[in-house]
N, C-alpha and C positions, 0 to 999 in steps of 0.2 A: 708644818709650814707656818712661817710668820705671816702676819696680816700684810696685805698690799697697801702701801701708803699712797695717799693722794700727792701728786706733784703740785706743790703750793704755787709755783709760778704759773702753772696752767690754770689752777683753781681761781686765780685772780683775773685771768684773761677771758675765760669762757664760762658760760652759764647754760643750764639745761632748761628748756621750756617745759610746760606741763605736758605737751604732746611728745616730748623726748627729743626735740630738735636742739642742736648745739648752736648757740649764738656767740658772736665775737664782735669786738669793737672795730670801727673802721680805722684804716691807716691814713697818714698824711694830714692829720688835723691839729698838730701841736704847734708848729711854728712855720715861718715864712707864709703867713696867711694873706699878706697884702696883695699878692698877684693872683690869688684864687678868688673866683667869683662868689658872690653871696649865696647863690643857688648851690654851688658845689660845697661850700662850707656848711650850709644848712643840712645837706644830705649826709655829711659826716656824723651828725648827731645820732642817726638811727643805727641800730645794730645790724650787722650782716649775718647771714647764715654760714656756718662752716661748710666748705666744699666737701663733696662726697669722697674725694680722694684723701682728705685729712681726717674724716670722722673716726676711723678706726684708731688712729694714733691718739687723737684727743680723748676719746672714750677711755683708752687705756691709761692715759695720764690722770684722768679724773677718777680712776678706780671703778669704772663702769664696764670693765672687760666682759 
């Protein structure tokens, strides 16, 4: 069997913490920022956790099957 390759698009978007959680960047933070409140924009800076429903797929893409 050949080695399983990491999906490079996923590798750039997700990271694994020391405890094994999957982290992702927040959406809606790149443009049309004038109508968004400063508090909302500030909260976009922090990473979010990948939902339970998506963890299996993301782990597979990262080669952590």
